[in-house]
PAVEXVO-256630 format. One record per atom (N, C-alpha, C): chain; x, y, z; residue in three letters. Coordinates in nm, 2 decimals. Atoms other than C-alpha are relative to their C-alpha. Example, Ala and Ser with C-alpha at 12.3 -4.5 7.8 and 13.67 -1.06 7.14 Angstrom:
REM PAVEXVO-256630
SITE ch      x      y      z  aa
SITE  A   0.09  -0.12   0.00 ALA
SITE  A   1.23  -0.45   0.78 ALA
SITE  A   0.09   0.12   0.00 ALA
SITE  A  -0.09  -0.11   0.00 SER
SITE  A   1.37  -0.11   0.71 SER
SITE  A  -0.08   0.11   0.08 SER
REM end
This chain:
REM PAVEXVO-256630
SITE ch      x      y      z  aa
SITE  A   0.10   0.07  -0.09 MET
SITE  A  14.87   5.51   8.35 MET
SITE  A  -0.14   0.05  -0.04 MET
SITE  A   0.14  -0.03   0.04 SER
SITE  A  14.50   5.50   8.27 SER
SITE  A  -0.07   0.08   0.12 SER
SITE  A   0.08  -0.07  -0.10 ASP
SITE  A  14.25   5.72   8.46 ASP
SITE  A  -0.08  -0.10   0.08 ASP
SITE  A   0.07   0.10  -0.08 PRO
SITE  A  14.13   5.51   8.75 PRO
SITE  A  -0.15   0.03   0.02 PRO
SITE  A   0.14  -0.02  -0.03 ARG
SITE  A  13.76   5.46   8.82 ARG
SITE  A  -0.02   0.07   0.13 ARG
SITE  A   0.01  -0.07  -0.13 TYR
SITE  A  13.82   5.57   9.17 TYR
SITE  A   0.14   0.00   0.07 TYR
SITE  A  -0.12   0.00  -0.08 VAL
SITE  A  14.10   5.66   9.41 VAL
SITE  A  -0.03  -0.04   0.14 VAL
SITE  A   0.03   0.05  -0.13 PRO
SITE  A  14.09   5.46   9.73 PRO
SITE  A   0.01   0.10   0.11 PRO
SITE  A  -0.02  -0.10  -0.11 ARG
SITE  A  14.22   5.74   9.96 ARG
SITE  A  -0.10   0.11   0.00 ARG
SITE  A   0.10  -0.10   0.01 ASN
SITE  A  13.94   5.97   9.84 ASN
SITE  A  -0.12  -0.03   0.09 ASN
SITE  A   0.11   0.04  -0.09 PHE
SITE  A  13.70   5.78  10.07 PHE
SITE  A   0.03   0.04   0.14 PHE
SITE  A  -0.04  -0.05  -0.13 LEU
SITE  A  13.89   5.91  10.37 LEU
SITE  A  -0.03   0.15   0.02 LEU
SITE  A   0.01  -0.14  -0.04 VAL
SITE  A  13.81   6.23  10.55 VAL
SITE  A   0.13   0.07  -0.02 VAL
SITE  A  -0.14  -0.05   0.01 TYR
SITE  A  14.19   6.29  10.56 TYR
SITE  A   0.08  -0.10  -0.08 TYR
SITE  A  -0.07   0.09   0.09 PRO
SITE  A  14.33   6.12  10.25 PRO
SITE  A   0.14  -0.03   0.03 PRO
SITE  A  -0.14   0.02  -0.03 HIS
SITE  A  14.69   6.16  10.36 HIS
SITE  A   0.03  -0.11   0.10 HIS
SITE  A  -0.02   0.10  -0.10 GLU
SITE  A  14.64   5.91  10.64 GLU
SITE  A  -0.02  -0.14  -0.05 GLU
SITE  A   0.02   0.13   0.05 PHE
SITE  A  14.57   5.62  10.41 PHE
SITE  A   0.12  -0.09   0.01 PHE
SITE  A  -0.11   0.10  -0.02 GLY
SITE  A  14.78   5.32  10.51 GLY
SITE  A   0.10   0.03   0.10 GLY
SITE  A  -0.10  -0.04  -0.10 LYS
SITE  A  14.96   5.51  10.78 LYS
SITE  A  -0.04  -0.01   0.14 LYS
SITE  A   0.05   0.01  -0.13 LEU
SITE  A  14.74   5.49  11.08 LEU
SITE  A  -0.10  -0.12   0.02 LEU
SITE  A   0.09   0.12  -0.02 PRO
SITE  A  14.55   5.19  11.23 PRO
SITE  A  -0.15   0.04  -0.01 PRO
SITE  A   0.14  -0.04   0.00 THR
SITE  A  14.23   5.39  11.27 THR
SITE  A  -0.01   0.13  -0.07 THR
SITE  A   0.02  -0.12   0.08 VAL
SITE  A  14.12   5.65  11.02 VAL
SITE  A  -0.15   0.03  -0.01 VAL
SITE  A   0.14  -0.04   0.01 GLN
SITE  A  13.80   5.84  10.96 GLN
SITE  A  -0.05  -0.01  -0.15 GLN
SITE  A   0.05   0.02   0.14 TRP
SITE  A  13.60   5.72  10.65 TRP
SITE  A  -0.12   0.08  -0.02 TRP
SITE  A   0.12  -0.08   0.04 LYS
SITE  A  13.35   5.93  10.47 LYS
SITE  A  -0.12  -0.09   0.02 LYS
SITE  A   0.12   0.08  -0.02 LEU
SITE  A  13.00   5.81  10.55 LEU
SITE  A  -0.07  -0.03  -0.13 LEU
SITE  A   0.07   0.05   0.12 VAL
SITE  A  12.80   5.61  10.29 VAL
SITE  A  -0.12   0.09  -0.01 VAL
SITE  A   0.12  -0.09   0.02 GLU
SITE  A  12.54   5.84  10.14 GLU
SITE  A  -0.11  -0.09  -0.07 GLU
SITE  A   0.11   0.08   0.05 GLU
SITE  A  12.20   5.70  10.06 GLU
SITE  A  -0.01  -0.01  -0.15 GLU
SITE  A   0.01   0.01   0.15 GLU
SITE  A  12.22   5.78   9.69 GLU
SITE  A   0.11  -0.07  -0.07 GLU
SITE  A  -0.11   0.07   0.06 TRP
SITE  A  12.54   5.59   9.64 TRP
SITE  A  -0.04  -0.13  -0.06 TRP
SITE  A   0.03   0.12   0.07 SER
SITE  A  12.52   5.31   9.39 SER
SITE  A   0.08  -0.12   0.07 SER
SITE  A  -0.06   0.12  -0.05 LEU
SITE  A  12.62   4.95   9.47 LEU
SITE  A   0.15   0.01  -0.03 LEU
SITE  A  -0.14  -0.01   0.04 GLU
SITE  A  12.94   5.01   9.27 GLU
SITE  A   0.08   0.09   0.09 GLU
SITE  A  -0.07  -0.10  -0.09 ARG
SITE  A  13.04   5.32   9.48 ARG
SITE  A   0.02  -0.06   0.14 ARG
SITE  A  -0.01   0.07  -0.13 ARG
SITE  A  12.97   5.12   9.80 ARG
SITE  A   0.11  -0.10   0.00 ARG
SITE  A  -0.10   0.10   0.01 ALA
SITE  A  13.18   4.84   9.68 ALA
SITE  A   0.14   0.06  -0.01 ALA
SITE  A  -0.12  -0.07   0.01 GLN
SITE  A  13.46   5.08   9.59 GLN
SITE  A   0.05   0.04   0.14 GLN
SITE  A  -0.03  -0.05  -0.14 ARG
SITE  A  13.45   5.22   9.95 ARG
SITE  A   0.05  -0.12   0.08 ARG
SITE  A  -0.04   0.12  -0.07 ALA
SITE  A  13.46   4.86  10.09 ALA
SITE  A   0.14  -0.05  -0.04 ALA
SITE  A  -0.13   0.05   0.05 ALA
SITE  A  13.76   4.77   9.87 ALA
SITE  A   0.11   0.10   0.05 ALA
SITE  A  -0.10  -0.09  -0.05 SER
SITE  A  13.93   5.09   9.98 SER
SITE  A   0.04  -0.02   0.15 SER
SITE  A  -0.02   0.03  -0.15 ILE
SITE  A  13.89   5.00  10.35 ILE
SITE  A   0.09  -0.12   0.00 ILE
SITE  A  -0.08   0.12   0.00 ALA
SITE  A  14.04   4.65  10.27 ALA
SITE  A   0.15   0.04  -0.04 ALA
SITE  A  -0.13  -0.04   0.05 GLN
SITE  A  14.33   4.81  10.08 GLN
SITE  A   0.07   0.08   0.11 GLN
SITE  A  -0.07  -0.08  -0.11 HIS
SITE  A  14.40   5.06  10.37 HIS
SITE  A   0.05  -0.10   0.10 HIS
SITE  A  -0.04   0.09  -0.11 GLN
SITE  A  14.41   4.77  10.62 GLN
SITE  A   0.12  -0.08  -0.04 GLN
SITE  A  -0.12   0.08   0.05 ILE
SITE  A  14.65   4.57  10.40 ILE
SITE  A   0.12   0.09   0.00 ILE
SITE  A  -0.11  -0.09   0.01 SER
SITE  A  14.86   4.88  10.34 SER
SITE  A   0.06   0.03   0.14 SER
SITE  A  -0.05  -0.03  -0.14 TYR
SITE  A  14.88   4.97  10.71 TYR
SITE  A   0.08  -0.13   0.05 TYR
SITE  A  -0.07   0.13  -0.05 GLY
SITE  A  14.97   4.60  10.79 GLY
SITE  A   0.14  -0.01  -0.06 GLY
SITE  A  -0.13   0.01   0.07 VAL
SITE  A  15.25   4.60  10.53 VAL
SITE  A   0.10   0.10   0.06 VAL
SITE  A  -0.09  -0.11  -0.05 ARG
SITE  A  15.39   4.93  10.65 ARG
SITE  A   0.04  -0.03   0.14 ARG
SITE  A  -0.04   0.03  -0.14 SER
SITE  A  15.38   4.83  11.02 SER
SITE  A   0.09  -0.12   0.01 SER
SITE  A  -0.08   0.12  -0.01 LEU
SITE  A  15.54   4.50  10.95 LEU
SITE  A   0.14   0.02  -0.06 LEU
SITE  A  -0.12  -0.01   0.07 TYR
SITE  A  15.81   4.60  10.71 TYR
SITE  A   0.07   0.13   0.01 TYR
SITE  A  -0.06  -0.14   0.01 MET
SITE  A  15.88   4.97  10.76 MET
SITE  A   0.00   0.07   0.13 MET
SITE  A   0.00  -0.08  -0.13 ARG
SITE  A  15.85   5.06  11.13 ARG
SITE  A   0.09  -0.06   0.10 ARG
SITE  A  -0.09   0.05  -0.10 LYS
SITE  A  16.11   4.85  11.30 LYS
SITE  A   0.14   0.06  -0.03 LYS
SITE  A  -0.13  -0.06   0.02 PRO
SITE  A  16.47   4.96  11.36 PRO
SITE  A   0.08  -0.05  -0.12 PRO
SITE  A  -0.06   0.05   0.12 ARG
SITE  A  16.60   4.73  11.09 ARG
SITE  A  -0.10  -0.03  -0.11 ARG
SITE  A   0.11   0.02   0.09 SER
SITE  A  16.30   4.78  10.87 SER
SITE  A   0.05   0.00  -0.15 SER
SITE  A  -0.02   0.00   0.14 MET
SITE  A  16.29   4.72  10.50 MET
SITE  A  -0.04   0.14  -0.06 MET
SITE  A   0.03  -0.12   0.07 LYS
SITE  A  16.30   5.03  10.28 LYS
SITE  A  -0.10  -0.03  -0.11 LYS
SITE  A   0.10   0.02   0.11 LEU
SITE  A  16.02   5.08  10.03 LEU
SITE  A   0.06  -0.05  -0.13 LEU
SITE  A  -0.07   0.04   0.13 ALA
SITE  A  16.26   5.04   9.74 ALA
SITE  A   0.04  -0.15   0.01 ALA
SITE  A  -0.04   0.14  -0.02 ASP
SITE  A  16.38   4.71   9.89 ASP
SITE  A  -0.13  -0.09  -0.01 ASP
SITE  A   0.12   0.07   0.00 LEU
SITE  A  16.02   4.59   9.94 LEU
SITE  A  -0.05  -0.01  -0.15 LEU
SITE  A   0.05   0.00   0.14 ALA
SITE  A  15.93   4.69   9.58 ALA
SITE  A   0.09  -0.10  -0.08 ALA
SITE  A  -0.08   0.09   0.07 ALA
SITE  A  16.23   4.49   9.45 ALA
SITE  A  -0.03  -0.14   0.04 ALA
SITE  A   0.03   0.13  -0.04 GLU
SITE  A  16.14   4.19   9.66 GLU
SITE  A  -0.14  -0.05  -0.06 GLU
SITE  A   0.13   0.03   0.06 LEU
SITE  A  15.78   4.20   9.53 LEU
SITE  A   0.00   0.00  -0.15 LEU
SITE  A  -0.01  -0.02   0.15 GLN
SITE  A  15.90   4.27   9.17 GLN
SITE  A  -0.11   0.09  -0.05 GLN
SITE  A   0.09  -0.11   0.03 VAL
SITE  A  15.68   4.58   9.16 VAL
SITE  A   0.08   0.13  -0.02 VAL
SITE  A  -0.06  -0.13   0.02 GLU
SITE  A  15.78   4.92   9.03 GLU
SITE  A  -0.01   0.08   0.13 GLU
SITE  A   0.00  -0.08  -0.12 TYR
SITE  A  15.88   5.15   9.32 TYR
SITE  A  -0.12   0.10   0.01 TYR
SITE  A   0.11  -0.10   0.00 HIS
SITE  A  15.63   5.42   9.22 HIS
SITE  A  -0.13  -0.06   0.01 HIS
SITE  A   0.13   0.06  -0.01 ARG
SITE  A  15.35   5.18   9.18 ARG
SITE  A  -0.03  -0.05   0.15 ARG
SITE  A   0.01   0.04  -0.14 LEU
SITE  A  15.41   5.03   9.53 LEU
SITE  A  -0.03   0.12   0.09 LEU
SITE  A   0.02  -0.12  -0.08 GLN
SITE  A  15.43   5.38   9.68 GLN
SITE  A  -0.14   0.05  -0.02 GLN
SITE  A   0.14  -0.05   0.02 LYS
SITE  A  15.10   5.48   9.52 LYS
SITE  A  -0.11  -0.10   0.05 LYS
SITE  A   0.09   0.10  -0.05 MET
SITE  A  14.93   5.15   9.61 MET
SITE  A  -0.01   0.01   0.15 MET
SITE  A   0.00   0.00  -0.15 LEU
SITE  A  15.03   5.17   9.98 LEU
SITE  A  -0.06   0.14   0.05 LEU
SITE  A   0.06  -0.13  -0.03 GLY
SITE  A  14.92   5.54   9.98 GLY
SITE  A  -0.14   0.02  -0.05 GLY
SITE  A   0.14  -0.01   0.05 GLY
SITE  A  14.58   5.47   9.82 GLY
SITE  A  -0.02   0.08  -0.11 GLY
SITE  A   0.01  -0.09   0.12 VAL
SITE  A  14.65   5.67   9.51 VAL
SITE  A  -0.05  -0.09  -0.12 VAL
SITE  A   0.04   0.10   0.10 VAL
SITE  A  14.60   5.36   9.29 VAL
SITE  A  -0.07  -0.12   0.06 VAL
SITE  A   0.07   0.11  -0.05 VAL
SITE  A  14.38   5.06   9.33 VAL
SITE  A   0.09  -0.13   0.00 VAL
SITE  A  -0.07   0.12  -0.01 MET
SITE  A  14.55   4.75   9.46 MET
SITE  A  -0.07  -0.12  -0.07 MET
SITE  A   0.06   0.11   0.07 GLN
SITE  A  14.49   4.45   9.24 GLN
SITE  A   0.02  -0.13   0.08 GLN
SITE  A  -0.01   0.13  -0.07 MET
SITE  A  14.44   4.09   9.36 MET
SITE  A   0.14  -0.06  -0.02 MET
SITE  A  -0.14   0.05   0.02 VAL
SITE  A  14.78   4.00   9.20 VAL
SITE  A   0.10   0.07   0.10 VAL
SITE  A  -0.09  -0.07  -0.09 ASP
SITE  A  14.94   4.26   9.43 ASP
SITE  A  -0.02  -0.06   0.14 ASP
SITE  A   0.02   0.06  -0.13 VAL
SITE  A  14.77   4.11   9.74 VAL
SITE  A   0.07  -0.14   0.00 VAL
SITE  A  -0.06   0.14   0.01 ALA
SITE  A  14.89   3.76   9.62 ALA
SITE  A   0.15   0.02   0.01 ALA
SITE  A  -0.15  -0.02  -0.01 ARG
SITE  A  15.25   3.90   9.58 ARG
SITE  A   0.04   0.02   0.15 ARG
SITE  A  -0.03  -0.02  -0.14 LEU
SITE  A  15.24   4.02   9.94 LEU
SITE  A  -0.02  -0.13   0.08 LEU
SITE  A   0.02   0.13  -0.07 ARG
SITE  A  15.10   3.69  10.06 ARG
SITE  A   0.11  -0.10  -0.03 ARG
SITE  A  -0.11   0.09   0.03 LEU
SITE  A  15.37   3.50   9.88 LEU
SITE  A   0.13   0.04   0.07 LEU
SITE  A  -0.12  -0.05  -0.07 LEU
SITE  A  15.64   3.72  10.04 LEU
SITE  A   0.00  -0.04   0.14 LEU
SITE  A   0.01   0.04  -0.15 VAL
SITE  A  15.51   3.65  10.39 VAL
SITE  A   0.00  -0.15   0.02 VAL
SITE  A   0.01   0.15  -0.02 GLY
SITE  A  15.45   3.28  10.33 GLY
SITE  A  -0.15  -0.04   0.02 GLY
SITE  A   0.13   0.05  -0.01 GLY
SITE  A  15.15   3.07  10.40 GLY
SITE  A  -0.09   0.07   0.10 GLY
SITE  A   0.08  -0.07  -0.10 ASP
SITE  A  15.04   3.27  10.70 ASP
SITE  A   0.00   0.15  -0.02 ASP
SITE  A   0.01  -0.14   0.03 GLN
SITE  A  14.92   3.61  10.59 GLN
SITE  A  -0.03   0.08   0.12 GLN
SITE  A   0.05  -0.07  -0.12 GLY
SITE  A  14.81   3.69  10.94 GLY
SITE  A   0.10   0.10   0.06 GLY
SITE  A  -0.09  -0.09  -0.06 CYS
SITE  A  15.13   3.86  11.04 CYS
SITE  A   0.00   0.14  -0.06 CYS
SITE  A   0.02  -0.13   0.05 TRP
SITE  A  15.07   4.15  10.81 TRP
SITE  A  -0.14   0.04  -0.01 TRP
SITE  A   0.14  -0.04   0.02 SER
SITE  A  14.70   4.14  10.75 SER
SITE  A  -0.07   0.03   0.14 SER
SITE  A   0.06  -0.03  -0.13 GLU
SITE  A  14.61   4.13  11.12 GLU
SITE  A   0.04   0.14   0.05 GLU
SITE  A  -0.05  -0.14  -0.04 ARG
SITE  A  14.82   4.45  11.18 ARG
SITE  A  -0.09   0.10  -0.06 ARG
SITE  A   0.09  -0.09   0.06 GLY
SITE  A  14.58   4.62  10.95 GLY
SITE  A  -0.15  -0.02   0.03 GLY
SITE  A   0.13   0.03  -0.03 GLY
SITE  A  14.27   4.47  11.09 GLY
SITE  A  -0.08  -0.09  -0.10 GLY
SITE  A   0.06   0.07   0.11 PHE
SITE  A  14.20   4.26  10.78 PHE
SITE  A   0.02  -0.15   0.03 PHE
SITE  A  -0.02   0.14  -0.04 THR
SITE  A  14.17   3.92  10.96 THR
SITE  A  -0.10  -0.10  -0.05 THR
SITE  A   0.09   0.09   0.05 HIS
SITE  A  13.87   3.77  10.80 HIS
SITE  A   0.01  -0.03  -0.14 HIS
SITE  A  -0.03   0.02   0.15 PHE
SITE  A  14.02   3.67  10.47 PHE
SITE  A   0.06  -0.14  -0.01 PHE
SITE  A  -0.04   0.14   0.02 SER
SITE  A  14.06   3.31  10.35 SER
SITE  A   0.06  -0.01  -0.14 SER
SITE  A  -0.07   0.02   0.12 TRP
SITE  A  14.31   3.22  10.08 TRP
SITE  A  -0.04  -0.13  -0.08 TRP
SITE  A   0.04   0.13   0.07 GLY
SITE  A  14.15   2.88  10.00 GLY
SITE  A   0.13  -0.08  -0.03 GLY
SITE  A  -0.11   0.07   0.04 ASP
SITE  A  14.40   2.67   9.81 ASP
SITE  A   0.11   0.09  -0.04 ASP
SITE  A  -0.10  -0.09   0.02 CYS
SITE  A  14.71   2.88   9.84 CYS
SITE  A   0.12  -0.06  -0.07 CYS
SITE  A  -0.11   0.06   0.07 GLY
SITE  A  14.96   2.63   9.70 GLY
SITE  A   0.12  -0.01   0.09 GLY
SITE  A  -0.12   0.01  -0.09 CYS
SITE  A  15.19   2.65  10.00 CYS
SITE  A   0.02  -0.14   0.05 CYS
SITE  A  -0.03   0.14  -0.04 GLN
SITE  A  15.36   2.32  10.07 GLN
SITE  A   0.01  -0.01   0.15 GLN
SITE  A  -0.02   0.02  -0.14 GLU
SITE  A  15.46   2.38  10.43 GLU
SITE  A  -0.12   0.04   0.08 GLU
SITE  A   0.12  -0.05  -0.08 LYS
SITE  A  15.13   2.55  10.53 LYS
SITE  A  -0.13  -0.06  -0.07 LYS
SITE  A   0.11   0.05   0.08 ARG
SITE  A  14.90   2.34  10.30 ARG
SITE  A  -0.12  -0.03   0.09 ARG
SITE  A   0.11   0.04  -0.09 ALA
SITE  A  14.69   2.20  10.59 ALA
SITE  A  -0.08   0.12   0.05 ALA
SITE  A   0.07  -0.12  -0.05 SER
SITE  A  14.61   2.54  10.73 SER
SITE  A  -0.07   0.07  -0.11 SER
SITE  A   0.07  -0.06   0.12 CYS
SITE  A  14.52   2.67  10.38 CYS
SITE  A  -0.12  -0.07  -0.04 CYS
SITE  A   0.11   0.08   0.05 ASP
SITE  A  14.29   2.38  10.30 ASP
SITE  A  -0.11  -0.02   0.11 ASP
SITE  A   0.09   0.02  -0.11 THR
SITE  A  14.12   2.37  10.64 THR
SITE  A  -0.11   0.11   0.00 THR
SITE  A   0.10  -0.10  -0.01 PRO
SITE  A  13.78   2.55  10.64 PRO
SITE  A   0.00   0.07   0.13 PRO
SITE  A   0.01  -0.08  -0.12 GLU
SITE  A  13.74   2.83  10.89 GLU
SITE  A  -0.12  -0.05   0.08 GLU
SITE  A   0.11   0.04  -0.08 LYS
SITE  A  13.52   2.74  11.19 LYS
SITE  A  -0.07   0.12   0.05 LYS
REM end
């Protein structure tokens, strides 16, 4: 695996909490940070919210899915999913799309759990949910 430009969990005061708690303490933006660094922090926050949502939906119920089962369902290597949900590696847009396809047209059931509710998929290609995907937000 190549050396990443950044590690999402490193923006947390307590990196081990990434994706595990609904509210975590983020390092404050420093005045000298570049736009790139600020964007990485913002992307890390989004990844944490998605990770927490996925964990709370799939892995915290009595009959919850195991991480290995979720990895198989998503067709992602177990270790990559583990690192992604833990903020060790950067989640790519294709990973977000896989999660969205697993859930179906309404991504709200996992993304809202992580606080990531202001996200529009645009034309998602879902037949049964097409109207909700194509309708602009009010």
